[in-house]
RODO-2510 file (C-alpha; in nm, 4 decimals, decimal comma):
residues 559
     n   res          X          Y          Z
     1     m    12,0241     8,9548     0,0819
     2     a    12,3372     8,8583     0,2702
     3     f    12,5243     9,0101     0,5641
     4     c    12,8774     8,9008     0,6260
     5     g    12,8486     8,6000     0,4164
     6     i    12,5261     8,4911     0,6008
     7     s    12,2267     8,4647     0,3501
     8     i    11,8948     8,5965     0,4930
     9     p    11,6183     8,4814     0,2564
    10     k    11,3440     8,7119     0,1426
    11     k    10,9956     8,6526     0,2696
    12     g    10,6946     8,7007     0,0515
    13     l    10,3600     8,8476     0,1002
    14     t    10,1374     8,5869     0,2417
    15     f     9,7449     8,5697     0,2679
    16     f     9,7302     8,6145     0,6337
    17     l     9,9705     8,8976     0,6229
    18     s     9,7888     9,0483     0,3516
    19     y     9,4560     9,0059     0,5516
    20     t     9,6187     9,1683     0,8700
    21     i     9,7529     9,4465     0,6652
    22     l     9,3923     9,5148     0,5134
    23     a     9,2205     9,4906     0,8501
    24     s     9,4646     9,7536     1,0134
    25     m     9,4745     9,9724     0,7361
    26     l     9,1072    10,0482     0,7996
    27     g     9,2178    10,2755     1,0768
    28     m     9,4020    10,5174     0,8273
    29     l     9,1169    10,4857     0,5883
    30     q     8,8916    10,6321     0,8728
    31     f     9,1625    10,9336     0,9037
    32     g     9,1314    10,9854     0,5139
    33     y     8,7497    10,9921     0,5058
    34     n     8,7188    11,2235     0,8168
    35     t     8,9735    11,4644     0,6852
    36     g     8,8011    11,5304     0,3564
    37     v     8,4414    11,4616     0,4412
    38     i     8,3367    11,8169     0,5961
    39     n     8,4726    12,0111     0,3130
    40     a     8,1864    11,9214     0,0520
    41     p     7,8673    11,9772     0,2637
    42     e     8,0100    12,3142     0,3918
    43     v     7,6891    12,5072     0,2631
    44     n     7,4639    12,2706     0,4169
    45     i     7,6245    12,2582     0,7540
    46     e     7,6348    12,6523     0,7607
    47     n     7,2472    12,6425     0,6836
    48     f     7,1841    12,3952     0,9375
    49     m     7,3754    12,6309     1,2057
    50     k     7,1730    12,9262     1,0943
    51     d     6,8198    12,7406     1,1207
    52     v     6,9312    12,5837     1,4852
    53     y     7,0523    12,9583     1,6212
    54     k     6,7322    13,1217     1,4747
    55     d     6,5049    12,8586     1,6504
    56     r     6,6933    12,9079     1,9744
    57     y     6,7313    13,2606     1,9926
    58     g     6,4733    13,4113     1,7427
    59     e     6,6938    13,5968     1,5292
    60     d     6,9497    13,5439     1,2580
    61     i     7,2960    13,4492     1,3269
    62     q     7,5518    13,6940     1,1531
    63     d     7,7556    13,5418     0,8594
    64     d     8,0835    13,6025     1,0251
    65     s     7,9667    13,3914     1,3360
    66     v     7,8559    13,0850     1,1078
    67     q     8,2044    13,1187     0,9519
    68     l     8,3525    13,0924     1,2989
    69     l     8,1249    12,8040     1,4035
    70     y     8,2102    12,6020     1,0892
    71     s     8,5838    12,6674     1,1184
    72     l     8,5403    12,5279     1,4828
    73     a     8,3606    12,2034     1,3517
    74     v     8,6626    12,1761     1,1074
    75     s     8,9604    12,2631     1,3119
    76     i     8,8449    12,0673     1,6356
    77     f     8,9149    11,7470     1,4515
    78     a     9,2832    11,8410     1,4482
    79     i     9,2720    11,9156     1,8036
    80     g     9,1385    11,5843     1,8757
    81     g     9,3812    11,4272     1,6655
    82     m     9,6797    11,6010     1,8468
    83     l     9,5483    11,4569     2,1771
    84     g     9,5040    11,0956     2,0226
    85     g     9,8436    11,0901     1,8303
    86     f    10,0329    11,2145     2,1528
    87     s     9,8628    10,9496     2,3562
    88     g     9,9441    10,6640     2,1076
    89     g    10,2717    10,5436     2,2631
    90     v    10,0912    10,5125     2,5972
    91     i     9,8220    10,3090     2,4431
    92     a    10,0571    10,0792     2,2311
    93     n    10,2666    10,0071     2,5423
    94     k     9,9698     9,9282     2,7732
    95     f     9,7278     9,7403     2,5343
    96     g     9,9437     9,6506     2,2481
    97     r     9,9273     9,7420     1,8877
    98     k     9,6295     9,5446     1,7914
    99     g     9,4731     9,5731     2,1380
   100     g     9,4920     9,9646     2,1114
   101     l     9,3242     9,9573     1,7532
   102     l     9,0537     9,7561     1,8759
   103     l     8,9857     9,9927     2,1759
   104     n     9,0067    10,2808     1,9566
   105     n     8,7116    10,1623     1,7423
   106     v     8,4808    10,2506     2,0570
   107     l     8,5743    10,6227     2,0087
   108     g     8,5304    10,5891     1,6134
   109     i     8,1819    10,4443     1,6572
   110     g     8,0823    10,6999     1,9240
   111     g     8,2219    10,9986     1,7216
   112     a     8,0311    10,8722     1,4211
   113     c     7,6946    10,8450     1,5923
   114     l     7,7284    11,1762     1,7400
   115     m     7,7833    11,3218     1,3951
   116     g     7,5030    11,1278     1,2434
   117     f     7,2514    11,2222     1,4960
   118     t     7,3331    11,5999     1,4765
   119     k     7,0439    11,6916     1,2584
   120     i     6,7876    11,4988     1,4445
   121     m     6,8704    11,6377     1,7833
   122     h     6,8932    11,9853     1,6301
   123     s     7,2165    12,0655     1,7854
   124     y     7,5288    12,1759     1,6307
   125     e     7,7128    12,1224     1,9790
   126     l     7,6807    11,7333     1,8920
   127     l     7,8756    11,8042     1,5693
   128     f     8,1505    11,9660     1,7717
   129     l     8,1752    11,6819     2,0227
   130     g     8,1672    11,4079     1,7454
   131     r     8,4310    11,5658     1,5375
   132     f     8,6604    11,6048     1,8457
   133     i     8,6124    11,2372     1,9370
   134     i     8,6434    11,1328     1,5913
   135     g     8,9620    11,3426     1,5750
   136     v     9,0957    11,1490     1,8913
   137     n     9,0277    10,8309     1,6923
   138     c     9,2153    10,9336     1,4037
   139     g     9,5255    11,0504     1,5716
   140     l     9,5445    10,7261     1,7563
   141     n     9,5245    10,5561     1,4296
   142     t     9,7946    10,7572     1,2718
   143     s    10,0112    10,6608     1,5588
   144     l     9,9211    10,2772     1,6098
   145     v     9,8625    10,1697     1,2533
   146     p    10,2135    10,2596     1,1035
   147     m    10,3666    10,1141     1,4228
   148     y    10,1809     9,7902     1,3860
   149     i    10,2362     9,7428     1,0255
   150     s    10,6089     9,8119     1,0414
   151     e    10,6518     9,5596     1,3076
   152     i    10,4669     9,2601     1,1281
   153     a    10,6174     9,3252     0,7975
   154     p    10,9209     9,1367     0,6753
   155     l    11,2417     9,3314     0,6415
   156     n    11,2466     9,3066     0,2543
   157     l    10,8727     9,4082     0,2263
   158     r    10,8604     9,6727     0,5075
   159     g    10,8779     9,9683     0,2652
   160     g    10,6254     9,8703     0,0106
   161     l    10,3822     9,7621     0,3012
   162     g    10,4406    10,0941     0,4653
   163     t    10,2773    10,2754     0,1744
   164     v     9,9324    10,1216     0,2364
   165     n     9,9045    10,3777     0,4940
   166     q     9,9202    10,6473     0,2447
   167     l     9,6906    10,4207     0,0209
   168     a     9,4160    10,3949     0,2714
   169     v     9,4450    10,7719     0,3548
   170     t     9,3867    10,8513    -0,0229
   171     i     9,1188    10,5991    -0,0471
   172     g     8,9545    10,7485     0,2352
   173     l     8,9701    11,1056     0,0901
   174     l     8,8476    10,9771    -0,2594
   175     i     8,5445    10,8052    -0,1130
   176     s     8,4524    11,1313     0,0949
   177     q     8,4902    11,3398    -0,2178
   178     v     8,2635    11,1140    -0,4320
   179     l     7,9991    11,0648    -0,1686
   180     g     7,9993    11,4408    -0,0840
   181     i     7,8920    11,5494    -0,4240
   182     e     7,5322    11,6857    -0,4544
   183     q     7,4137    11,4174    -0,6575
   184     i     7,4604    11,1675    -0,3665
   185     l     7,4947    11,2690    -0,0184
   186     g     7,5926    11,6771    -0,0421
   187     t     7,2382    11,7753     0,0333
   188     d     7,0577    11,9038     0,3279
   189     d     6,9039    11,5781     0,3987
   190     g     7,2244    11,3705     0,3260
   191     w     7,5104    11,5310     0,5111
   192     p     7,4558    11,3820     0,8375
   193     v     7,4376    11,0574     0,6675
   194     l     7,7743    11,1405     0,5036
   195     l     7,9406    11,2220     0,8284
   196     g     7,7830    10,9294     1,0122
   197     l     7,9203    10,6755     0,7461
   198     a     8,2656    10,7238     0,9557
   199     i     8,1113    10,4360     1,1685
   200     c     8,1681    10,1899     0,8760
   201     p     8,5519    10,1423     0,9055
   202     a     8,5257    10,1182     1,2743
   203     v     8,2519     9,8343     1,2713
   204     l     8,4448     9,6573     0,9816
   205     q     8,7784     9,6748     1,1679
   206     l     8,6151     9,5455     1,4829
   207     i     8,5009     9,2332     1,2749
   208     l     8,8205     9,1695     1,0952
   209     l     9,1133     9,2571     1,3414
   210     p     9,0210     9,0083     1,6225
   211     v     9,1742     8,7275     1,4319
   212     c     9,4829     8,9032     1,3544
   213     p     9,7954     8,8368     1,5861
   214     e     9,9511     9,0965     1,7898
   215     s    10,2773     9,2308     1,6919
   216     p    10,5341     8,9699     1,7347
   217     r    10,8116     9,2315     1,8525
   218     y    10,5391     9,3552     2,1051
   219     l    10,4952     8,9888     2,2515
   220     l    10,8621     8,9013     2,2435
   221     i    10,9977     9,2300     2,3779
   222     q    10,7509     9,3931     2,5753
   223     k    10,5601     9,0918     2,7077
   224     q    10,8567     8,8507     2,6825
   225     w    10,6283     8,5801     2,5461
   226     e    10,8447     8,4157     2,2979
   227     e    10,6463     8,1057     2,2060
   228     e    10,3326     8,3541     2,1405
   229     a    10,5720     8,5840     1,9219
   230     r    10,6654     8,2433     1,7438
   231     k    10,3129     8,1446     1,6743
   232     a    10,2216     8,4902     1,5537
   233     l    10,5249     8,4916     1,3122
   234     r    10,4334     8,1303     1,1818
   235     r    10,0899     8,2611     1,0911
   236     l    10,2117     8,5823     0,9202
   237     r    10,4914     8,4234     0,7367
   238     a    10,2912     8,0742     0,6533
   239     s    10,5999     7,9150     0,7589
   240     n    10,7639     7,7260     1,0377
   241     n    11,1011     7,8873     0,9630
   242     v    11,0983     8,1969     1,1736
   243     e    11,4395     8,2070     1,3441
   244     e    11,5904     8,4792     1,1301
   245     d    11,2949     8,7068     1,2774
   246     i    11,3268     8,5628     1,6176
   247     e    11,6882     8,6385     1,6346
   248     e    11,6504     8,9837     1,5027
   249     m    11,4045     9,0451     1,7832
   250     r    11,6172     8,8655     2,0563
   251     a    11,8824     9,1399     1,9256
   252     e    11,6800     9,4094     1,9968
   253     q    11,5537     9,2530     2,3173
   254     r    11,9052     9,2219     2,4419
   255     a    11,9840     9,5866     2,3262
   256     q    11,6651     9,7115     2,5247
   257     q    11,7589     9,5102     2,8302
   258     s    12,0832     9,6782     2,8587
   259     e    11,9128    10,0262     2,8774
   260     s    11,6321    10,1713     3,0889
   261     m    11,2864    10,2343     2,9304
   262     i    11,2801    10,5469     2,7049
   263     s    11,0095    10,8013     2,8245
   264     m    10,9192    11,1236     2,5906
   265     t    11,1676    11,3196     2,8403
   266     e    11,4549    11,0851     2,8182
   267     l    11,4100    11,0736     2,4203
   268     i    11,4022    11,4420     2,3883
   269     c    11,7161    11,4664     2,6243
   270     s    11,9124    11,1759     2,4838
   271     p    12,2134    11,3147     2,2608
   272     t    12,2300    10,9602     2,0825
   273     l    11,8563    10,9691     1,9884
   274     r    11,8305    11,3524     1,9187
   275     s    11,9359    11,2989     1,5572
   276     p    11,6592    11,0596     1,4568
   277     l    11,3997    11,2294     1,6571
   278     i    11,4807    11,5576     1,4745
   279     i    11,4752    11,3877     1,1553
   280     s    11,1407    11,2350     1,2393
   281     i    10,9807    11,5556     1,3265
   282     v    11,1078    11,7475     1,0129
   283     m    10,9956    11,4746     0,7956
   284     q    10,6443    11,5219     0,9321
   285     l    10,6686    11,8968     0,8795
   286     s    10,7731    11,8193     0,5202
   287     q    10,4493    11,6609     0,4751
   288     q    10,2185    11,9159     0,6305
   289     l    10,4081    12,2267     0,5453
   290     s    10,4534    12,1195     0,1750
   291     g    10,1114    12,3188     0,1059
   292     i     9,9255    11,9725     0,0311
   293     n     9,6267    12,0512     0,2572
   294     a     9,5850    12,4067     0,1144
   295     v     9,5359    12,2191    -0,2262
   296     f     9,2965    11,9676    -0,0808
   297     y     9,0968    12,2303     0,1182
   298     y     9,0857    12,4931    -0,1587
   299     s     9,1362    12,3123    -0,4814
   300     t     8,7812    12,3505    -0,6001
   301     g     8,8238    12,7445    -0,5419
   302     l     9,1606    12,7328    -0,7140
   303     f     9,0254    12,5794    -1,0230
   304     i     8,7375    12,8308    -1,0250
   305     s     8,9842    13,1043    -1,0026
   306     s     9,1997    12,9629    -1,2984
   307     g     8,8651    12,9880    -1,5248
   308     l     8,7161    12,6526    -1,4781
   309     t     8,3432    12,6162    -1,4255
   310     e     8,2208    12,5381    -1,0829
   311     e     8,0968    12,1687    -1,1595
   312     t     8,4218    12,1160    -1,3675
   313     s     8,6095    12,2106    -1,0677
   314     k     8,4325    11,9797    -0,8403
   315     f     8,5046    11,6983    -1,0604
   316     m     8,8644    11,7944    -1,0865
   317     t     8,9059    11,7723    -0,7061
   318     i     8,7590    11,4107    -0,7207
   319     g     9,0636    11,3776    -0,9988
   320     i     9,2939    11,4720    -0,7354
   321     g     9,1893    11,1994    -0,4838
   322     a     9,2065    10,9499    -0,7846
   323     i     9,5626    11,0430    -0,8715
   324     m     9,6441    11,0093    -0,5150
   325     v     9,5352    10,6573    -0,5050
   326     a     9,6813    10,5477    -0,8381
   327     m    10,0087    10,7135    -0,7593
   328     t    10,0236    10,5393    -0,4148
   329     l     9,9797    10,2034    -0,5985
   330     v    10,2644    10,2829    -0,8290
   331     i    10,5085    10,3745    -0,5626
   332     m    10,4380    10,0481    -0,3655
   333     p    10,6907     9,8370    -0,5513
   334     l    10,9200    10,1411    -0,5885
   335     m    10,9579    10,1770    -0,2187
   336     d    11,2146     9,8782    -0,1694
   337     r    11,3805     9,9476    -0,4890
   338     m    11,4530    10,3025    -0,4956
   339     g    11,4641    10,3763    -0,1307
   340     r    11,2892    10,6036     0,0914
   341     r    11,5402    10,8763     0,0785
   342     t    11,5288    10,8918    -0,2968
   343     l    11,1742    10,9131    -0,3388
   344     h    11,1196    11,1748    -0,0615
   345     l    11,3951    11,3743    -0,2776
   346     y    11,2050    11,3246    -0,5902
   347     g    10,8663    11,4241    -0,4402
   348     l    10,9933    11,7395    -0,2643
   349     g    11,1782    11,8620    -0,5653
   350     g    10,8843    11,8102    -0,7994
   351     m    10,6517    11,9839    -0,5323
   352     f    10,9071    12,2639    -0,5427
   353     i    10,8974    12,3080    -0,8970
   354     f    10,5153    12,2874    -0,9519
   355     s    10,4543    12,5180    -0,6551
   356     i    10,6354    12,7911    -0,8547
   357     f    10,4169    12,7028    -1,1551
   358     i    10,1006    12,7487    -0,9551
   359     t    10,2344    13,0948    -0,8485
   360     i    10,2964    13,1722    -1,2230
   361     s     9,9463    13,0891    -1,3133
   362     f     9,8122    13,3311    -1,0403
   363     l    10,0415    13,5998    -1,1670
   364     i     9,9084    13,5304    -1,5318
   365     k     9,5680    13,5851    -1,4490
   366     e     9,6505    13,9147    -1,2719
   367     f     9,8343    14,0502    -1,5461
   368     f     9,6757    13,9069    -1,8487
   369     g     9,3292    13,8613    -1,7285
   370     y     9,1910    14,0687    -2,0093
   371     v     9,3266    13,8528    -2,2884
   372     q     9,0898    13,5566    -2,3345
   373     e     9,3631    13,3354    -2,4910
   374     m     9,5785    13,3868    -2,2053
   375     i     9,3047    13,2957    -1,9501
   376     d     9,2634    12,9683    -2,1487
   377     w     9,6246    12,8875    -2,1531
   378     m     9,6429    12,9755    -1,7898
   379     s     9,3636    12,7419    -1,7128
   380     y     9,5784    12,4513    -1,8398
   381     l     9,8770    12,5498    -1,6601
   382     s     9,7015    12,5863    -1,3327
   383     v     9,5262    12,2445    -1,3639
   384     v     9,8461    12,0679    -1,4803
   385     s    10,0713    12,2336    -1,1936
   386     t     9,8027    12,1318    -0,9279
   387     l     9,7693    11,7871    -1,0476
   388     s    10,1578    11,7428    -1,0735
   389     f    10,1931    11,8879    -0,7362
   390     v     9,9635    11,5989    -0,5887
   391     v    10,1403    11,3487    -0,8008
   392     f    10,4976    11,4397    -0,6564
   393     f    10,3322    11,4561    -0,2915
   394     a    10,2286    11,1095    -0,3479
   395     l    10,5503    10,9908    -0,4595
   396     g    10,7340    11,0823    -0,1404
   397     p    10,6015    11,3023     0,1307
   398     g    10,2585    11,1548     0,1253
   399     s    10,3761    10,8087     0,2809
   400     i    10,7445    10,8131     0,3796
   401     p    10,7101    11,0292     0,6852
   402     w    10,4795    10,7808     0,8540
   403     m    10,7040    10,4845     0,7621
   404     i    11,0425    10,6336     0,8432
   405     t    10,9453    10,7190     1,1981
   406     a    10,8611    10,3730     1,3072
   407     e    11,1946    10,2646     1,1177
   408     l    11,4462    10,4913     1,2734
   409     f    11,3705    10,3758     1,6471
   410     s    11,4230    10,0535     1,8339
   411     q    11,1423     9,8999     2,0196
   412     g    11,2190    10,1068     2,3322
   413     p    11,1877    10,4629     2,2206
   414     r    10,9521    10,3929     1,9245
   415     p    10,6244    10,4362     2,0836
   416     a    10,7558    10,7708     2,2489
   417     a    10,8865    10,8917     1,9217
   418     m    10,5830    10,8156     1,7307
   419     s    10,3733    10,9969     1,9853
   420     i    10,6097    11,3065     1,9387
   421     a    10,6110    11,2792     1,5481
   422     v    10,2374    11,2480     1,5138
   423     l    10,1684    11,5171     1,7618
   424     v    10,3844    11,7628     1,5420
   425     n    10,2114    11,6431     1,2351
   426     w     9,8732    11,7097     1,3683
   427     l     9,9752    12,0341     1,5102
   428     a    10,1372    12,1398     1,1846
   429     n     9,8057    12,0166     0,9959
   430     f     9,6017    12,2493     1,2434
   431     l     9,8155    12,5493     1,1710
   432     v     9,7745    12,4972     0,8108
   433     g     9,4124    12,4694     0,7965
   434     i     9,3741    12,7739     1,0425
   435     g     9,6339    12,9946     0,8814
   436     f     9,6021    12,9395     0,5228
   437     p     9,2822    13,1578     0,4662
   438     t     9,4702    13,4666     0,6479
   439     m     9,7810    13,3881     0,4225
   440     k     9,5766    13,3763     0,1352
   441     s     9,4266    13,7307     0,1942
   442     a     9,7552    13,8677     0,2906
   443     l     9,9901    13,7236     0,0110
   444     e     9,6982    13,6901    -0,2777
   445     n     9,9000    13,5873    -0,5879
   446     y    10,2034    13,4734    -0,3969
   447     t    10,0163    13,2458    -0,1462
   448     f    10,2189    12,9624    -0,2425
   449     l    10,5485    13,1019    -0,2305
   450     p    10,5945    13,0365     0,1673
   451     f    10,5433    12,6499     0,0755
   452     s    10,8121    12,6715    -0,1962
   453     v    11,0542    12,8131     0,0528
   454     f    10,9635    12,5241     0,3032
   455     l    10,9851    12,2704     0,0296
   456     a    11,3483    12,3866    -0,0649
   457     i    11,4477    12,3776     0,3219
   458     f    11,3208    12,0280     0,3420
   459     w    11,4791    11,9191     0,0336
   460     i    11,8045    12,0332     0,1502
   461     f    11,7916    11,8916     0,4975
   462     t    11,6687    11,5418     0,3390
   463     y    11,9746    11,5510     0,1152
   464     k    12,2327    11,6297     0,4043
   465     k    12,0860    11,4502     0,7161
   466     v    11,8304    11,1566     0,6215
   467     p    11,9633    10,8103     0,5986
   468     e    11,8478    10,5632     0,3646
   469     t    11,6507    10,2882     0,5777
   470     k    11,6084    10,0360     0,2868
   471     n    11,6514     9,6705     0,3555
   472     k    11,7943     9,7936     0,7133
   473     t    11,6988     9,6057     1,0437
   474     f    11,6106     9,8381     1,3491
   475     e    11,9438     9,7419     1,5142
   476     e    12,1422     9,8286     1,1901
   477     i    11,9670    10,1698     1,1640
   478     l    12,0276    10,2367     1,5646
   479     a    12,3979    10,1350     1,5253
   480     l    12,4330    10,3734     1,2214
   481     f    12,3140    10,6747     1,4406
   482     r    12,5209    10,5607     1,7362
   483     h    12,8331    10,5480     1,5279
   484     n    12,7547    10,8905     1,3879
   485     n    12,6096    11,0135     1,7340
   486     g    12,4181    11,2911     1,5383
   487     r    12,7204    11,4440     1,3553
   488     g    12,8360    11,4226     0,9898
   489     s    12,6969    11,2847     0,6840
   490     l    12,4630    10,9726     0,6891
   491     r    12,4746    10,9212     0,3296
   492     d    12,8055    10,7358     0,2541
   493     s    12,7063    10,3955     0,1433
   494     r    13,0682    10,2754     0,2281
   495     l    13,0254    10,3717     0,5880
   496     y    12,6896    10,1940     0,5948
   497     g    12,8624     9,8897     0,4384
   498     s    13,1358     9,8716     0,6946
   499     m    12,9290     9,9443     0,9841
   500     l    12,6537     9,6892     0,9017
   501     n    12,9027     9,4034     0,8288
   502     c    13,0677     9,4905     1,1661
   503     v    12,7501     9,4727     1,3499
   504     n    12,6544     9,1517     1,1862
   505     t    13,0008     8,9965     1,2464
   506     l    12,9965     9,0829     1,5896
   507     e    12,6314     8,9604     1,6448
   508     q    12,7641     8,6052     1,5180
   509     r    13,0866     8,5999     1,7146
   510     m    13,0243     8,7957     2,0315
   511     p    12,8405     8,7057     2,3404
   512     p    12,4898     8,8279     2,3911
   513     s    12,5977     9,0808     2,6613
   514     e    12,8514     9,2352     2,4267
   515     h    12,6141     9,2319     2,1254
   516     a    12,3602     9,4125     2,3114
   517     s    12,6177     9,6770     2,4144
   518     l    12,6853     9,7540     2,0571
   519     v    12,3191     9,8168     1,9544
   520     v    12,2034     9,9873     2,2751
   521     a    12,1429    10,3610     2,2518
   522     e    12,3115    10,5133     2,5697
   523     e    12,4728    10,8383     2,6055
   524     k    12,7844    10,6739     2,7820
   525     p    12,9464    10,3560     2,6451
   526     l    12,9218    10,0417     2,8572
   527     p    13,2139     9,8528     2,9895
   528     d    13,1421     9,5491     2,7465
   529     q    13,1284     9,7875     2,4608
   530     s    13,4998     9,8851     2,4129
   531     a    13,5781     9,5952     2,1971
   532     s    13,3070     9,6331     1,9784
   533     d    13,3589    10,0059     1,9281
   534     r    13,7217     9,9519     1,8601
   535     c    13,6240     9,6861     1,5942
   536     c    13,3840     9,9259     1,4088
   537     r    13,6531    10,2210     1,4408
   538     d    13,9100    10,0061     1,2945
   539     l    13,6749     9,8933     1,0097
   540     a    13,6107    10,2347     0,9348
   541     q    13,9461    10,3726     0,9280
   542     p    14,1858    10,3333     0,6235
   543     i    14,4649    10,0932     0,6429
   544     r    14,7981    10,2905     0,6915
   545     p    15,1469    10,1372     0,6529
   546     p    15,3475    10,1139     0,9762
   547     p    15,5875    10,4081     1,0651
   548     p    15,9612    10,3263     0,9702
   549     l    16,1871    10,2020     1,2338
   550     p    16,4501    10,4375     1,3693
   551     p    16,8133    10,3851     1,2925
   552     p    16,9955    10,1394     1,5281
   553     r    17,2017    10,2945     1,8087
   554     f    17,5088    10,1205     1,9405
   555     p    17,6326    10,1846     2,2969
   556     n    17,9988    10,3199     2,3121
   557     s    17,9889    10,4194     1,9549
   558     a    18,1322    10,7451     1,8169
   559     v    17,8409    10,8081     1,5855
***
């Protein structure tokens, strides 16, 4: 890879970098496990709640009240996630990325213990409290882990390594689905153990993570500990040649020193940062409002309604988790080849098509349910459509929204942006989980049509507004938004080329103060910035011939 004739060597995946990624991704595995773990033992938990209520009050609880209590146990996890995700930026700035993850495991252990002792203490209130605390833990993980991984990954591997977030989530989901079947822990005696096993990722991360370095960007830019950042980079890169990384961080540091710290309020009000913030929010919504959680929560019932047996439907649900893991592994090498934007477009487009097919399968059952041959054909269509829907989710929307939010912002506004994006993600998750049963009752066979509409809107937005961040530094992405200032198309590769060449040329030839002014995200241009802005504008403009000279005029001439 080269910029303005300067060759930047590609860095490989070292052993210690792999170890650090593995240790940090346990936080996202925790998120995936606790997202899916409570669905399998639904009947067992409801029976426990009935027993506790009868022992306390001497009478049976109504079925509607049991459903309400169970819904609270499910949804309070998302409420905790919103709180944890929103506070992720503050935690990341105060304690560091690694430090925040270590402290967060205290919440993970506490929440898992409360859930595990629920039946022994004969109190479903402990289940609510444990789910809330583990939700805060998972919300912090969804903010801290992508930030940490994006900051320690080399530029040429940042996309592929960013997908490990989704890989960890899918592995956690699959583990919870397998352990939750009736033959293992999906029983009246086993479900507290199933919920309490959430302690394992937290304890394992407490063991593995302390030997990992803090984020070099955090050390250099936030703490201004350059030597510590060098040591961290040498360990992660397994090389003493870390000057390219240091220079990139210095450029970002100079840019940050030229502007005040970005708070959430300033981030929301900033015209320059508004465009990347809107993109981050819409990308998070494209993940949660795509309908994927409706598939995860209700896939077993969907398969049963399509004509499969209950046992086969449960194993097909496990198959969904397995497909998610396999597809995430497939797209890891594609992320830095095809790019984030391209994969996201493919994912949204495929999900849109197969959401239509899912609706068609519902309608076939409604109109041709009395014909056995049509029921059999509809069963295959429903299964294939649902599995394909999951495949295309894993291709793009499953991993890219977490990654691109960390890539669109420099060190200053990144924590605040991650907090807002994660809050939106958890809020949309909560709304889908709460609203889907009502929407299913109201729309019946057309339940997935609203998701189809959302998917079409998100595809159009991605095509028109989302830039490609593949192989671009944080400063280059920031300069791109500053040049466009949130207006016009961000998809012209020629504009990328001219802009990025200009940025890198100026970095080599300009004093630090002028280079910092080029990449800083301020609403008003700085005094030193005029030269760099004129340079970039001139590079972006086509070359035009000079105007013709006027005819000569001679004094005292009759003409």
